[in-house]
N, C-alpha and C positions, 0 to 999 in steps of 0.2 A: 504494500499500500504506499502510495507517495506521500510525502510530508505534508503537502497541501491538501490532500483528501483527509488525512488525519486531522489536521487543524480545523477544516471545515466540519468534520462530523463531531469534534469536541466542542465547537462553538456554542457558548451558552451553558455549557455543562461545568460543574465544579466552580461557580461564580463565587462562592464563598470560601476560597482557599486561604484567605488571611485568617490566621491563627488568633483568636481572641486571648488577651492576657488574664481573663477570669472564666470561671465555670459556674454554671448554675448548681446552687446547693452548697457551694463551698464558702468558707469564711476567709475574710481578710481584715487587716487592720489599715485604717486610712485616716487622712486628715480631711475635714470638711472645708472646701476653700471658697464656696459661693453658695448662694441660694437661688434656685431655679424659679420660674414664673409661678409654678404650681405651689411653691413654698417648701419643696423638698430640698435637702442638702445636695451640694455636688461635690464629688470626688472624682479623681481620676487614677487609673492604674494602666501603666503603659500607654498612656494617651487615649484610652478609652474613657469616656464620660460615664459616671455612674450616679444615678439619682437615687438618693437615700432617704426613705420616708422618715419622718420624725427627727431630722438632724438639722443642724443650723450651722451657718458660716462661723468658723472659727472653733468648732469642735476638733479636738486633737485625739489622736490614738483611739479611734472608735472602731470597735470590732463590728463588722457588717456580714450579713449573709445574703449573697446573690440570689434574687428571685427569678430573673430573666435575663438572657443576653440576646440583644439584636444586632442588626448589622451596623449601627451607629452609636448605640449606647447600651447600658445595662440598668436594671432596676435592682435595688436592695433595701433591706431593712436593718435596723440596729439590732445585732444578735442578742439573744439573752445572755445576761451575765456580762455585758460589755462594760468596760471601765466608764468612769465618770465622763460625761461628754462637755465638761466645762473647762 
């Protein structure tokens, strides 16, 4: 099979080959750097924006649990037993 034919056949497949720096269900420790329009805190891991429910800008060393990972951002909540967020 020619290279061109292989490229044409694979066009549109595997469009999400970019590996995300977080995984659904896993916990991470972050600093909340900003507040989103909906009031959620905003953190970043490896350049990926994470909207954190019930967190606010300035919170440090917050343990979060990832709820979902999309193509451009992830959502999370403060994990049970997280350290003080002030």
